[in-house]
C-alpha positions as a printed Julia matrix, in Angstrom:
81×3 Matrix{Float64}:
 -118.31  -14.81  -9.95
 -116.31  -17.07  -7.15
 -112.72  -17.53  -7.13
 -111.13  -20.64  -6.25
 -107.89  -21.35  -5.08
 -105.83  -24.48  -4.77
 -103.38  -24.96  -1.51
 -100.81  -27.5   -2.43
  -98.61  -28.5    0.62
  -95.28  -30.07  -0.02
  -93.77  -32.66   2.22
  -90.02  -33.42   2.81
  -89.41  -37.36   2.62
  -86.94  -39.01   4.48
  -85.24  -41.87   2.79
  -83.66  -44.42   4.87
  -80.35  -45.47   3.19
  -79.88  -48.9    4.39
  -82.04  -52.07   4.27
  -79.81  -53.89   6.33
  -79.06  -57.58   6.01
  -81.53  -59.52   3.7
  -83.35  -62.09   5.3
  -82.88  -65.67   3.98
  -83.72  -69.18   5.17
  -81.87  -72.65   5.48
  -80.32  -73.71   2.55
  -80.34  -70.07   0.63
  -77.5   -67.59   0.2
  -77.41  -64.01  -0.93
  -74.88  -62.24  -3.01
  -74.41  -58.6   -2.91
  -71.7   -55.98  -2.18
  -73.82  -53.33  -0.14
  -77.4   -53.26   1.6
  -77.78  -49.64   0.81
  -80.85  -47.64  -1.47
  -81.0   -49.11  -4.94
  -78.72  -51.83  -4.01
  -79.81  -55.43  -5.74
  -79.07  -58.81  -4.03
  -79.2   -62.06  -5.95
  -80.72  -65.03  -3.97
  -79.84  -68.46  -4.81
  -79.95  -72.25  -3.27
  -77.88  -74.82  -2.35
  -77.32  -77.81  -4.9
  -80.27  -79.82  -4.61
  -82.58  -77.04  -3.64
  -85.07  -74.99  -5.83
  -85.9   -71.16  -5.02
  -89.41  -70.4   -4.33
  -90.01  -66.68  -4.89
  -88.07  -63.92  -6.69
  -84.1   -64.42  -7.32
  -83.52  -60.73  -6.86
  -84.49  -58.11  -4.54
  -83.65  -54.42  -4.52
  -83.41  -51.85  -1.21
  -86.2   -49.34  -1.47
  -85.86  -45.8   -0.59
  -88.1   -46.83   2.63
  -85.35  -48.86   4.14
  -87.04  -52.27   2.86
  -86.26  -55.04   0.34
  -88.66  -55.01  -2.54
  -89.01  -59.0   -2.46
  -88.86  -60.99   0.85
  -89.78  -64.45   1.93
  -87.91  -66.58  -0.46
  -87.41  -70.03   0.57
  -85.36  -73.12  -0.6
  -86.96  -76.21  -1.22
  -85.51  -79.75  -1.47
  -85.95  -80.65  -5.32
  -89.3   -82.7   -5.36
  -90.78  -81.31  -2.07
  -91.77  -77.85  -3.54
  -94.68  -76.52  -1.53
  -95.67  -79.23   0.37
  -95.18  -82.17  -2.01
């Protein structure tokens, strides 16, 4: 009777601890106390502008924000109106 073996390899993951400055466009603002792993940022827009995209983003273990690309559009001009 054949005997089967399973070989399991463990790898060490290196976590980046900083996502650096959150990218936001004109008329947008970011509120946060930090840019390190698990930190949350809140994205808002100037008065008269609407936020397109998520209003929060979290710094992930890979050093990237969970959600980017938010924009602020003039009220009444959202998404190419």
